[in-house]
N, C-alpha and C positions, 0 to 999 in steps of 0.2 A: 418204147423209149430206148435210145442207144445206151448200151452198157459196155464197159471195158471188155467183158467176156467176148463180145463180137469182134474184137481185134485179135483174138487168140490165134487164128490161123497165120496171121502175119508174124506174130511173136514166135510161133512154133517154127516157121521157116527160118527165122534168124538163129534159132537155137539148134536146128537140125545138124549142123557140122559138129557141135559139141556132143549131141546125142550119139552120133555115129562113132565119135572117138571113144566115148564111154563104153559103147557096145563092143568095140574092138578090144578094149581093155578088160572085158568080162564083167563089167559092172551091171548089176541087175536092177530092175525097177524098184523092188522092195528096199534095196540098199539106199536108193535115192530118196524114197519116201521116208525112211527112218532118219536120214540126214536132215531133211526139211523139218521133220517133227522136232528133233532135238535142238536145232537152231532156234526154232520158234519158242520152245520152252525155255531155253537159256535166256533169250531176250526178255521174255515175260518175267522171269525170276529176277533178272537184273533191275528191271523197273520196280518190281514189288519190294525189293530190298532197299532201294534208294530212290523213292518217289520224289524227293526234293532236290536231287542232283541232276544236272542237265545232260551229262554224257550218255547215260543209258537210253535216253529218248532218241539220240542220234542213231542208235543201233536199229531202231524200229523201221525207218524207211528202207535201210539197206537190207534188213532181214526180210521185209515184205517183198522186195524186188527179187531177192535170191530165192525165196520160197516159191514165188510165182514161176520163176524159171525152172526150179527143180520139179515142181508139180507138172509143168508142161513136158519136161524131159522124161519123167517116169511114165507118163501116159504114152508118149511117142515110142519109147523103148518097148513098152508092153504091146502096143498095137502093131507096130511096124516090124517087130522081130519075133512075134508070136510068143511073148513072154508073159501073157496074162495069166493070172491065177486067182482062185477064190481068196487066198490070203491077201494078195495084193489089193483086191477090191475092198476087203475089210479094212486094211491098213489105210488105204486112201481116204475112205469116208471117215473113219474114227479118228485118224491122225489129224485131219483138217479141223474137225470139231473141237478136239482137245486143244490143239495148238491155238485156235482162235480164242477159246475161253481163257487160256493162260496169258495171252497177249492183251485181251480186252479188260479183264477184271482189275488189273493193277492201276488202270486209269482212275478208278474210284478211290485209290489211296492217295492221290495227289491232293494236297491241302487246297481247299476252296472249290473242289470239284464234287459234284453230286455222286455219291456212291450208288444211289438208286438208279441214276441215269446209266452209269457204266454197267450195272448188273442187268438192267432191262435190255440194254443193247446186246450184252453177251448172251442172254437167254434167247432173245429173238434171233440172234445169229444161228444158234443151235437149232431153233425151231424151223428156220428157213431151210436149212440143209436137210432136216428130217422131212419137210414137205417135199423137197426134191426127190429124196429117196423113196418116200411113201408112194409117189406117183407110179413107181415100178410095180408096187404091190397090187395096184388096181389095173395093171395092164397097159399103162402109159409108159412113155420114155422117161428117163431121168431128167427132171426139169431143172433148168439153169436160168429161168426167167429173172429179170431185175424188177425194180431198179437198183437193188442193193445186193447183188450177187457177191460171190467170194472175191473176185478181182476188184470190184468196186469198193468193198469193205477194206481190202488191202491198201488201195490207193488212199482212201479217206483216213485210215489209221496211220498210214505212213506219213501223210501230210501233217497230221496232228503231231506225230512224233518229231517231225522236222521242225515245226514251229516251236515246240517246247525245247527241243535241243538247241535251237539258235537263240534261246533266251526270251521268247515271248512268255509273259507271265500267265499262268493258268488262272482261271476264274470262272465267272458266270458264263462267259462266251463258250467255254468248253462244255459246260453242263448243258447249255442250250443246244449246242451242236450235237452232242450225244443223244439228246432227246429227239432232235430232227432225224438223225440217222436211225434211231430206233423206230420212228414213224415210217421211214422208208423201208425198213425191214418188215414191218407189219404189212405194208403194201406188197412187198415181195412175196411173203407167205401167201397172201390172198391171190396174187397173180399165179403162183405155182399151182395152187389148188385148183383155181379156175381153169387154167390151161390144161392141166392133167385131165380134168373132167370133160373138157371140150374134146380132147384128143380121143378118149375112149368112146365118146358119143358119136364121133365121126367114123369110127372103124366099123 
């Protein structure tokens, strides 16, 4: 199944001039990672504090896009300019998981939306990333299989934020959508485990 992650090379090519400018300015990948983390946390806190107000939700699609761009840039900086580090790898994985959790859980605070659906979605998002990282522990590559990878989740949550920010009333539709997304995440976990096992069997 096609996922947004497969469009990443084209996205990176568009961002490469910005990445080169940042490199010339002495900006490090870890600084970019921290910026993406704090932007995400700030957005999640705004929604959590005012779940009945429209404007915080308009921040979500913008934050998701900026975060995807920053994540792509920090990776290119690290690889193409030999700036990879163990700390950077840890920040990248942990920062994404924490950022996602802080952005997803406040959806359960919206009146009329199932808190259980938001919680299950957030938990399965974490599990899906753990499945991708765990693949490395058994000798496979880091798995990014879909259908609900990080980029796909960013698009889905960004779209939800846009709808809410534009005044679409939350309700049962959002709870159902979160359950559907949670189901796609469960599928993603299974795919990552299966593909990792297949990879080591073929080596």
